[in-house]
Each structure stands twice: as C-alpha cells, then as structure tokens.
N, C-alpha and C positions, 0 to 999 in steps of 0.2 A: 504493498499500500505506499501510494506517495502521501506524503506529509510534507506543506509547503505553508505550514501555519509561520507568522511572525513572534511566536509567544515565544518567551526566554526558555532556558533550556532547563531552569530548576522548577518549569511545571511538566516536563516528564519526568514521570518517576520511576526507576530502575527497580526490576524486582531483584532486591538484593537476598543473594544466596552465598553459599560457602562456594570458593574458586573450586572445589575438588567436582563441581560437576561438568568441567571442561577434562575429565579424566574418563573419557566415552570408549567404549569398546568399539572403536572405529574398524580396527584393522579385524576384528572377527567380523564384524557386520559386513565390511567393503565386499566378503566373497560370499556370503550368505544373505543378507537381510538387505542388500543395497543391491539386488539383482535387477534388472528393468528388462521389459517387454514392449515391442513394438507391435501395435495391432495390424494383423495382416490386411482387415477389413478396410482400411484407409489407403488411398493411392501412395504411388513413390514419394509424391513431392508434397504430401501432408501427413502426418503420423501423430498419433497419441502414444508419448513413452510413458508408462507408469514404472513407480517402485511399488511392487507386491508385497513386500513387507517393510512395515515403518523401520525409522532407523531406532536400531536397540539402543537404549539408552539406563545408566545406571540409576533407576528410580530408586532406592534404599540409600543413594547417596546425596540425596536432593536435602537440604536442610534452610532452614529461614534461620540469619544468627539469632535478630532479637525483635525482627518486624517495627523497626524503630518509625519509621512512617506510619505507624498506626498507634504507636505508644502514646498516652495521654498522660500530658505532663503537668496539666492545669483539669483538677475534677469539674471547673467550670464548664469546659469546652466538651460538647456532647458529640458524638461519634456520629457522621454522616452517612447516609444511605450508600454512599458512592465506596466508604470505607469498609463497610459491612460486604458490598458487594466483592471488591478487590478480594479482601481476607478470604469470602467463600471462593473464589476460581484460583487463587492460591493454594487452598488447603486441597481442592477439587485435582490439582496438578501433583500435589505430594502425594498424593495417595489414591494416586489412580491405580488399578490394578493389572494392567497393561501397555504396552507400548503406542496402539491406537488410541488409546482412550486417552492419554498423554498429548499424544500429535494433535488430536482434535482440539485438545484446550489449547496447545500452543498456538493455532491457527486461530482459534476465539482470540487469543490477547493479541495475536498479530493484526489481524482485519479491524481489533477495536483500538489500536494502538494504545495497547495497556500492557506497563511494566517492561516495556522498552529500554535495554540499555547500550543499543548499537542505533547509530545515526549514520547513514552511509548517503553522500553527496554529490550529484551530479549534475554538472553546471549552474550550481545554485539551489538546487531543488534537492529537499531533504526526503529518504525513506526511511522510516523506524524500521528494527529489526531486532532479535533477539541475538547476543553473542553467541548462546549455547549453541545455536541451528548453524550459523556460520561455522564454527568451531568443529560442529560433527562433522563436515564434509569438507575442509580445509586447512590441508597442514599449517600453511601458513599462518593461518590468523590462529590456531589454535595455537602454536608457538606463540605468538605476539599476544596472544590474552593471559596466558599464563605468565611471560616476562611483564607485562605491564598490568597488573591487579590494582583494580580500580572500584570504588564501588558507583563511581559517577558514569553518566551517558559517553561512551567510545564514538569519537567522532570522526571517522575516515572520509576523506577524497578520493572518489575514484576519476582518475585522469582519462581515460582511455574506453570508458565504457557509457552506454548512450542508455536514455531513459527506458526505450523498449526492451533491450537486453536485462536492465536489471530487475526489472518489472517482471519478465518471464523468468527468468532468474531464482528471483524470489520465492515466488509463487512455486517454482519447483522443489526449493529446498523446505516448503514447508507442506505441501501438499501431495509432492512426489509426482508430478503430472506437469509437462506443456507440452504444446501445439508447435511441430518442428516443421516449417517452410524451408524452400530456399530464399523466401524473402530476408526471412526472419536469423536463420542460422549463421550468420556471421556477425549479427547483434550478439547473441547467444556465446558465441565461441568468444569474442572479445571480454565478455564480462565475465566469463568462466575462467579466463587466461588471468585476468588479472586479480580474480579472486581465490584463485588457484583452487577450483573444484575439478577435481579430474574425472569425476564420474560423468559429468556432463561430457567433458572431452568423448567418451567410451561411447555412449549415447549417440552424439553428433557424428561421430564416424563411422557406426553401424549405418544410421540414416544415408550418409552420402553415400557408402559403399553401394546403395540399391538405387541405381541414379537412371534416369531416360537419356537417352542419345543427344535430345538437344541443351541437357544440363553438363555435358563432360568436360567443356572447357571450366565452367564455375568449380566441379568438383575438384579437378585438377589443381586451380589456384588456390581454393580454400586449402586443400589438403598437403599442397606443398608449403603453405603461410604460417599453419599450424604443426606441421612436421607429424600427421596423422597417412603412415605409411600402408595401412590397410587401403584405405580407400585411395590414397595415392597411385597404389600399384593394380588398382582394378580401374580406373579413368585412365591412367597412361596406357595400359595392354588394351582397353578398346581404341583407344585415339589411335596407337600403333598399327593395328589392324584395320581402320576403318579410316586413315587420314582424311585420302580424296572427299570422302562426303561428309565429313564432320567440319571441313572449311566452306564445302560448299553451301552449309547453313546458312539460314540470313543471320543469326546472332552473332556470326563469326563479324559482321561488320561492325557489330556493339563492343568489342572486347576492348581493352586498353591496350597501350602500346608494349607495355611489359609484357601480360599476356603473351602477343603474337611474336613477340622477342621469344621468350623461354621457348615457346613451341618450335620456332624455325630453327633455333639453335641447338635443339636436342639431335644429338646426332646419333642416337639409338633407333630414331624411327626413319626406316629406309624406305619403306612404302609408300612414296613421294611422287607423285604426277609435278615437276617442276612448272610443266605449263601453266598446269590449274592454280599452282601456288603463286608463280607470278601475277596472273591474271587478278586472284583475289586481294593479292597485297595492293594492285592498283587499283581496284574496288574499294578496299580499304581508306587508300590515301584519299581520293577522289570523293567518298561519301563523308568521309570526316574531316575534307576540307586543312587536309596536313599542309602546311608550306613549310613545316621546319626542316630544314635540310641534312640536319645532321639524323633525325630521325628517320627521313627515308634510306639516307645513306647506312645506315646502322640495319634497316630492315634489307636492304638489295645486297648488303654483305653476306647476309643469312639464307640469300637463295642458291642453289647449287648451279651454277652457271654452264659449268661442264657436261652439265647432262641435258641441256637446250638443244636444239638445232641451230645454229648461227642465221643462216638464210631464210629458216622458217619464220625464226622471231623476228627479224629483221621487217619481214614481210607484216607480220602481225602488228608492229608498233606503226609500221603507216597506216596500216586502216583502223587502228585504233581511234573511236570516237572520244574514248575520256582524257587521250593526248593529245588531241586534234588543236586544243586549246592552250596547252599546257607545254610550251617549246622547253622552257627549262628543264622539267622532269624527263621529257622524250632524250634531250643530250645526256644528262645524268645514266639513265638507263643503256645508252649507246656505248657509254664510255664503260660502264660496268662491262657489259657484254665483250667489247672488245679486249678489256684489260684481263677478263677472265679466259677468252681463248688463248691468247697470246701466252698467257701464264701457263695454260693447258699444253701450247703446240712445246715450249719450251720443257715440259716434263716429259713429253711423248718423244723428242729429240733426244732427251738426256738418257734415254734406255736404249738407242741406238748409237751411245757414244762413237764405240771402237770403228763400227762401218764408216759413220760420219769423217772420222779420224783418216781413215785409210783414203775416202772417197778425196778429202783434201789433199793429202798427200800427192795422190795420184795426178788431180787435178792441175795443182801448183808447179808438180814437175812438168808437167805438159805443157802450162803456160809459159814454163823457164824456159822451153827448149824450144816453142814458138816464139818467143821474144831473139832466144838467141839466133833463129834461123832468120827472122826479120832483121836482126842488125846484120848479119851477114850478107 
C-alpha cells in the first residue's frame, strides 16, 4: 500500500517486538515452504505465480517487550477504542496457531498501515511495510536489520525501483501472489534486484523461459541484463535456429540500438542470411531516423560483408528506395563493401602466396630478359 501522507513519522507507531523475530527459518523454508507454481490455465504472456505454503515463522519467538505505546502513565487517561483494537490484533498475531493465520493478520496490518516499522521511499512517495516481511525474503535486509537494531521506523530510499514495481513486489511478499506480464516483468526484476529478493528472480526466470516467438528479443536482453542463465539459453538457442525469421518480425524495428548491436556481434549465430540482415538494418535506420554516423558505422561493422555477392549488392543499392534520398548513407555502405572485399581478397591471396611468389619471380625474370633484349 502506498502512503503519501504528510503526517510526521511519530504518528506511525511501529510494532515493537523483540529483535529475535528476524531469526526466521528462511534456509529451510526456501526449499519447502516457498515453492511457487505458475498456473497453466493462463497464457504464456500473463501468469499468476503463487506460493503454496506461506512463509514459516517462528511464532513462539514473538514477544512484545513492554507494549509501551499502550502503557497508561496517567490514570486520568482513558484507553481509546483504537488502542483496544491495536492490542487485539497484536494478540491475535502472537497467538495464531499456524502460519496461514499469522500471514493473514500481517496482510491485514499492512493494508491498514498498522504497526509498520519500515518505510520504503520511491521518488518521494512512501510505502509502509514491516521489517519482518522484507527480512524473511531478503538476506541483504535481514543482515541490515540485525546490525541496526532500533525501535523506530526504518526509512529506506530505493533509487532504481519504480512505483509499479514496488507495489507488485510488496503484494507478493505479503500475499504470495502477483501477475507477471512482459510489460511489468522489468519493473519487478529491478525492484527485486535492489531489495535482494532471490525468490522473485526464480519465478521471473521460469516465466521468461516459456516465451512466444515475438518476445524472443525481449527475453534475450532481460536474461542478459539480470544474469538469468536458463532463460538466456532458451532464447539464444531459439534465435540461433530461427534468426532470419526473427529479424523479419515487425518488432525488430522497435529494438534499441544496443540490442541489435549485441545480436549482430554474436559470432555463435551462424545461420544468417546477410542479404536479409543488411536489408533489415537499413529498415531499422530509416524507420528510426538514425543520423548518428557512429551508430550506423558500428552496425555496418557487424555485417558479414564477405558473405554478400558484391555485384548483386551494388545493383540492390542502386534500386533501393530507402537509400534514394540518402546519398551519404549509400556512400558509407559502398565504402564498407569495398573495404570488406579488398580485405577478403588480400586474405585469399595470402593462402596462395608461394605460387604467387614463383609467378612474380618468373615474371620479373622474363621482364628483365625483355628489357635486356630491348637494350641490345
């Protein structure tokens, strides 16, 4: 829940408990109680991920130290209805018989912004939560909270997280559910990375590993960026086998420069038709109105010019409508093609160097003889 109140922090009364509540059995529960399933009834682009068994908590370690916020120091002060309700919900939480019941009470406290001892700030907006919930999923913050023990609200600024990402992640931490789509997965992963929540990475990687053809570039870049090996392998293998079809998709023209550059620089992709590659690169340049010569040259350097028929490409360039009004770009392409073919010819000639040397010697000898004859 987002809390954008301008109220002072002293009005946010944290749930003051013994700090041993952070000694959670996350090591055991990570293998048993935090398993997740993705419903097969939903499409591959939108699935709901659920935690079957809620997080296991050591309920017998929960203890209210003194309940100082409800202590009556003056007999003339009456206990308010809110104080009574607060005491009741805490008692329900402490004496809950199972983890499911405890989790439901935590969700209730979170939705009502009660006893929150953690404030996450994103672009000036404040989101209230409980340290125990974040510590249960995040080794980074579990260590942080243990080292900095305090009875006051912990205020943490998230520099790389979006509002949408934090809302979805918090909902997952409390309820064990969120909806994954290709529109929100990057926001979720960004937040999970900053909060160090590995469980979300596992779920997102499973989601990305079952992709449709039109999402192959997106999966490849997300997997590369976040270091997800399984989904990277799946998407890279698919692209390697279907490269020409993939670059002919409409969404290829919407890819950022870095993505296209990484794909073209990948030497492991051998099944490439360079005629199609050159055509699609030109489509991308013209459709995105790219005028930066450095970007254009970097893309041209990644084209395998030696696999193109020189005369055929010269005819194609002459007939290209996209280059008809761009003489500078046409000149750059011709220059790259000429340079590539000259380099290729030099390499080819080096393979027959001994024969050429013999021919040159014979030729020089015959020319010398002819010169001598002419002089005589």
